[in-house]
N, C-alpha and C positions, 0 to 999 in steps of 0.2 A: 605761128603755122605748127610750127610740131608741134604746141601742148594742142593747139587745133586736135590733129589727128587722135592726139593719145587720147582726148577727152570723148571723141568718139568714138575709135574705139572701144574704151573704158565700157559707154553707155551700150555699146552693140552686145560687148559679153552680159552686162547686167540684163539684156534685153531679152536676151537668149536664157541665162536663168531665171528671169523673171518668166515667161512660157513655156522654161522648162515644168516650175512648179503650177502653172497656172492650168496647163494640161493632161500633166499626174492625176488630177482628182479635181475634176471639173464642178463636183455637187457639193464637195468641201469652197471648189471657191464660189458658188452662186450660193453656196447657203453664209457663208460669208458677207459677200454681197449682201444679200437680204438683212443681216444679223446691224450689220452699218445702215442702210435704207431705215430701218427700224428704229436705231439711236438715233437716225436724223429727224426722222419719223417726231419721237417721240419729245426731239428739242422744240420742234416748230410748233407741237401741240402746248407745252410751257411757256411759246413765248406768247401765241395765240392767246390763251389764260390772261398771261400779262396784258397783253392790249387792251382783250375787253376791258379786264378792271376800267383800265385807262378811259374806255367805251363810258363804261357807265360812272365814273369822273364827271367826265363834261356831260353825259346824259341827267347827270344830279343837278348841276348849273344852272343846264338851263331850263330845266324844273324851276328849282328859284328865281330861273330870269322870271318866270311866268309867274309866281306869285307873288314875286315884288313888284312889276308892274299893274296886276291886277290890284294888289295897295296904294298903288301911286294913284291909279285912276281913282281908287277910292276916295282916296286925299282930294284930290282936284276938284276932284263933282262935291264933293263936303265942302269945298272952303268957295266953293264959285255957288252955292246954296246962301253961305250966307256972307257972300256982299266983299268976301276979304280976296280980292282978286293977286293982292302982291303978293300973299304966301300960296294960294295956287295957282301962279304961276314959277315961283320958285319948287315946286310939285312938279308942273308940266314938265319944266325942263331939264330934272332929274328921271321923269320919268321917259322923256325923248331918248338921254343917255340910256338908260337901261334897255329900250328897245333894241336900241343901235348895237348893244352889249349881245341883247337878246340872239338877234339875226345873226351876228359871228360865231357865235355860241352855236349855233342852233344848224347853221353850213359848214363848222366841223364835225357835228355830232352827226350830220349827215357823210359827211363824205368818211367817217371813222368806222361807221355803220357799214355802209358800202366795201370800204377797204375790209373790214371783219367777215364781211360776207361771202367777199373772192376769196379770199383764205379757208375759212369753214369748207367751201366747193373746193380746193384745192388739196387741204391734206384728207376729205371724204377721196376724193378721186385718186389721193396717192392710197391710202390704208386699198383700198379695193383694188387696185393693180398691184400691189404687195402683198391679198393673199392670193391672185390668183399666180402671182412667181412661188410662194408657199406652195400651192398645188402643183405649179411643174413642177418645182422641186422633186418634191414626194414623188411627180409620176418620173421624171425622169431617173431619177434614185432605183426607184423598182423597176424600169429596162432597163437597167444598165444591169443590173443586178443577174435580172434573167437571161441580159444577152450573155451576158460572164458564163453564166452555170450550160446555156446553148454551148457555149464556145466550147467546155471543160466536156459536156457531154459529146461533143462530136471528135473532138482529139481522141478521146478515151475510145470511142467507139472504132475511130481506125488507128489506133496504135495496139487496140486489146487484140490477137493474134491467138489462137486453139493452136496450132499447128505443134507437131510433136516435137520440134526442131528450136521452139518458143523457151521463153524460163517457165511458162505456165507448162508446157508442156512437160520440160524436165524434171516440175514438180513434182507432174502427175506422174509421170515413171518413176521418182521415188515413193511415193506413196503406195500406189500399186506392190512396188518389192517387198514395201512394210505389210502387204496386206498377203503378200502369199508365203513371206516368212513366218509370220502367226499362225496361215491355214498349214506351214511345216511342218512345225510344232505341232499343231492336234493332229496330225497325222502318226508324229512318229512316236508321240506317247501314246498311241490309236494300237499303233505296231506290236507298242515297248508293252502294252498293257497283259497280251497273250501268253508273255513269258515262263514256264515253269509251270504253265498245267500239267505237262503230262507225269511230272513227278508229285505234284499236288493230289491228281487222281490216282498214282500208283502208290501214294502212302494212305487215301481213302480207302479203297481195295484191300492192302492189306490189313489196316484198324478194324473193316469191316468182318475177313477171315478167322482174324483172330478171336474175330467177340461171336463168331458161329461155330468155334473149335471151345469157346469157355464155357457156351449155352450144351456143347454137344458132353462137355467134362464132366458139366453140374447132373445133367438129364442119366450119364451111366453109374454114378458115382451117386445116383438118388433110386437106385434102380430103375428110375421110370422107363429106360431101353437096357438091349443088352449091346456090347461091343462091336458082335454079329449084325447088329437088327440097325445098330447106329450107320454100321457101313455101308449097307444096302440101301439104306432109307438115302445118304449121303450120295451113292452112285446114281438112285433115281434121281435125285433133284440135283447129279451134274448132268444125267444127261437128258431127263427128260421126257416126257410120253413116245415121240416120233423114236428115238434114242430104243426106247425100250422094248418096242414094238420090234421094230427091226432086227431088234438082238434076240430078241424071244423065235421069234419068225426062224431065226439061224440056228439058235439049237435045236430046234425042233425037227 
C-alpha cells in the first residue's frame, strides 16, 4: 500500500513536469507531434509498398494460373480430337486442380487489393490531415508571436511615463543642463572676446600719431613746409572748419 502511494505520488510529479514542458512552448510541442506523425506516416508508406509488392506477386500467380488453365484446356481438346481419352482425362484432372488454385489465388488477390486500396485511402487522408496540422502550426505560431508583441507593446505603453519625476524625465533634465552649460561656455567666450580692445585702440592711435609726426618731420626737412606752416596746418586739422570759423569770429 505504501509503495502504491509512492508510485501515485511520483506519477503526479512526473505529470506536473510534463504539463510544465507541455505548456511552456506549445508550438514546439505541436511541431514535435507533427514530426512524429510524419515519421509514422513514412513507416506506414514503406509498409504499404512492401504490401503492394506482395499483392503484385499474387497477381502474377493468378496470371500464371490463367495461362496454365488455357494451356491445359487446349491439351484436353487436342487429345480428345485424336481419340486419346486416357491422356485427355489426365490433363482434365490437372485442369480441375489448376482452376481450384486459380479460384483461391483470385480470392486472395481480391482481398489484398481491397486491403491495399483501404490503406492507400487511410494514408492519403492522414497526409491531408497532416497538411492541415502544418498550416495550423504556422498560423498559431504567427498568432502567438503577434499576441506576444502586442502584449509587450501594451506593457511598454503602460510603463512609459514622460513625467519629470521618472527616469526619463531625470535624463531629460541632465541633457538640458549639459546644453545650458555648453551655451554658457559660448556666452562667456563671447563676453571675454572684447577684453583688451581699449589698449589695442590706444596703441593703434599712438602709432597713427607717430606716423603723422614722422611725415611732418619729413616735409619740414624736405623744405615742403616751414615749421610755422606745419604748426598752423596741424592746428587747422585738429580744429576743423567749424572751430576755425568760430576762432576767426572771436579774433575779429
